[in-house]
Residue frames relative to the residue before (quaternion, step in Angstrom):
aa qw qx qy qz dx dy dz
M 1.0000 0.0000 0.0000 0.0000 0.00 0.00 0.00
E 0.1985 -0.7940 0.5689 0.0804 3.58 -0.84 0.98
M 0.1319 0.7801 -0.6030 0.1017 3.58 -0.90 0.91
N 0.8807 -0.1098 0.0807 0.4537 3.56 -0.94 0.97
G 0.7516 -0.4024 0.2150 0.4764 3.56 0.76 1.00
T 0.6439 0.4573 -0.3326 0.5154 3.54 1.28 0.39
Y 0.2064 -0.7369 0.6269 0.1461 3.51 -1.33 0.36
R 0.1501 -0.7945 0.5863 0.0493 3.59 -0.89 0.99
T 0.0964 0.7661 -0.6341 0.0411 3.54 -1.09 0.74
S 0.3145 -0.7271 0.5796 0.1911 3.53 -1.18 0.70
D 0.5389 0.6342 -0.3875 0.3966 3.57 1.34 -0.08
L 0.4134 -0.7397 0.4807 0.2255 3.59 -0.50 1.21
Y 0.6947 0.4828 -0.2885 0.4485 3.59 0.88 -0.87
I 0.6221 0.4966 -0.3468 0.4961 3.60 1.03 -0.61
A 0.6245 0.5339 -0.3414 0.4565 3.58 0.96 -0.81
A 0.6622 0.5022 -0.3057 0.4646 3.58 0.91 -0.90
W 0.6319 0.5347 -0.3225 0.4592 3.57 1.03 -0.84
L 0.6709 0.4895 -0.2934 0.4735 3.57 0.92 -0.95
L 0.6315 0.5170 -0.3371 0.4693 3.61 0.97 -0.78
S 0.6941 0.4807 -0.2891 0.4513 3.58 0.91 -0.89
N 0.6844 0.4216 -0.2796 0.5250 3.59 1.31 -0.23
G 0.6600 -0.5964 0.2804 0.3607 3.55 1.18 0.54
L 0.4375 0.6701 -0.5053 0.3228 3.63 1.09 0.23
E 0.4489 -0.7109 0.4846 0.2413 3.55 -1.04 0.85
L 0.2947 -0.7347 0.5872 0.1692 3.54 -0.83 1.03
K 0.2473 -0.8001 0.5336 0.1176 3.56 -0.61 1.18
D 0.7893 -0.1413 0.1655 0.5742 3.57 0.93 -0.93
I 0.2585 -0.6880 0.6386 0.2282 3.49 -1.42 0.06
D 0.2227 -0.7673 0.5928 0.1012 3.56 -0.74 1.13
R 0.1140 -0.7955 0.5949 0.0202 3.54 -0.40 1.29
Y 0.0335 -0.8678 0.4957 -0.0107 3.57 0.43 1.25
N 0.7832 -0.0239 -0.0802 0.6161 3.61 1.21 0.00
S 0.6864 -0.5212 0.3159 0.3967 3.59 -1.22 0.23
R 0.7326 0.4337 -0.2300 0.4716 3.59 1.21 -0.38
R 0.7887 0.2009 -0.1047 0.5715 3.61 1.21 -0.34
C 0.0250 0.7694 -0.6382 -0.0099 3.49 -1.28 0.44
D 0.3171 -0.7172 0.5837 0.2107 3.55 -1.33 0.30
F 0.3201 -0.6731 0.6338 0.2070 3.48 -1.15 0.80
I 0.1480 -0.7967 0.5833 0.0557 3.60 -0.79 1.02
F 0.1014 -0.8142 0.5715 -0.0162 3.53 -0.68 1.23
T 0.4694 -0.5690 0.5743 0.3551 3.50 -1.30 0.38
D 0.3722 -0.7650 0.4823 0.2090 3.55 -0.63 1.16
R 0.1194 -0.7549 0.6412 0.0690 3.57 -1.25 0.56
Q 0.6734 -0.5121 0.3667 0.3872 3.53 -1.30 0.41
D 0.7304 0.4378 -0.2533 0.4591 3.57 0.95 -0.78
R 0.4342 0.7310 -0.4484 0.2758 3.63 1.19 -0.10
P 0.6393 0.5172 -0.3622 0.4389 3.67 0.80 -0.78
G 0.6641 0.5027 -0.3015 0.4641 3.61 0.97 -0.82
L 0.6249 0.5302 -0.3346 0.4652 3.58 1.02 -0.77
V 0.6724 0.4796 -0.3017 0.4763 3.60 0.87 -0.92
H 0.6536 0.5189 -0.3192 0.4491 3.58 0.87 -0.91
S 0.6879 0.4750 -0.3097 0.4531 3.62 0.78 -0.92
F 0.6282 0.5242 -0.3352 0.4671 3.59 1.10 -0.67
M 0.7001 0.4751 -0.2792 0.4541 3.59 0.86 -0.94
C 0.7003 0.4478 -0.2642 0.4892 3.61 1.13 -0.60
G 0.5241 -0.6616 0.4104 0.3452 3.60 1.22 0.01
R 0.5921 0.5823 -0.3654 0.4205 3.56 1.22 0.39
A 0.3447 0.7519 -0.4966 0.2632 3.59 1.22 0.37
R 0.1015 -0.7725 0.6260 0.0327 3.51 -1.07 0.87
G 0.3436 0.7308 -0.5374 0.2429 3.57 -0.86 0.92
N 0.6738 -0.4688 0.3929 0.4146 3.49 -1.39 -0.17
L 0.3773 -0.7576 0.4861 0.2178 3.60 -0.45 1.19
A 0.6331 0.5271 -0.3406 0.4531 3.62 0.95 -0.74
D 0.6415 0.5163 -0.3117 0.4741 3.56 1.04 -0.78
F 0.6361 0.5146 -0.3242 0.4748 3.59 0.98 -0.82
I 0.6625 0.4976 -0.3149 0.4629 3.63 0.85 -0.89
Y 0.6172 0.5396 -0.3425 0.4588 3.58 0.99 -0.84
H 0.7153 0.4552 -0.2552 0.4649 3.61 0.84 -0.96
L 0.5789 0.5582 -0.3647 0.4693 3.55 1.20 -0.52
K 0.6675 0.4747 -0.2942 0.4925 3.57 0.92 -0.90
R 0.6332 0.5288 -0.3341 0.4559 3.61 1.01 -0.75
A 0.6543 0.5105 -0.3098 0.4639 3.58 0.96 -0.88
K 0.6333 0.5136 -0.3340 0.4729 3.58 1.01 -0.73
R 0.6441 0.5135 -0.3244 0.4650 3.61 0.93 -0.85
L 0.6485 0.5335 -0.3139 0.4430 3.58 0.97 -0.85
L 0.6085 0.5714 -0.3536 0.4221 3.57 1.08 -0.69
Y 0.7562 0.3743 -0.1985 0.4987 3.57 1.05 -0.74
S 0.5933 0.5502 -0.3867 0.4425 3.59 1.23 0.03
V 0.5771 -0.6018 0.4377 0.3365 3.55 -1.30 0.28
E 0.7887 0.2334 -0.1069 0.5586 3.57 1.03 -0.82
V 0.4523 -0.6563 0.5322 0.2855 3.55 -1.32 0.43
């Protein structure tokens, strides 16, 4: 979802992929106890990054992706971003 120069996703793996590609995480919207949205500063290349990830054509450093996946999980349980 795109809004005012930001991109929101509730998908943990897409969030980790975007983090590993250098997108800035602005906030996490915890709108209920079971779901939340990761809010990123949008960039021109973001649609292509999401598309390549969803189509199974993403290329990058796997160790970096795993690091950011763990980081995103930690952020879900923390109070601040």
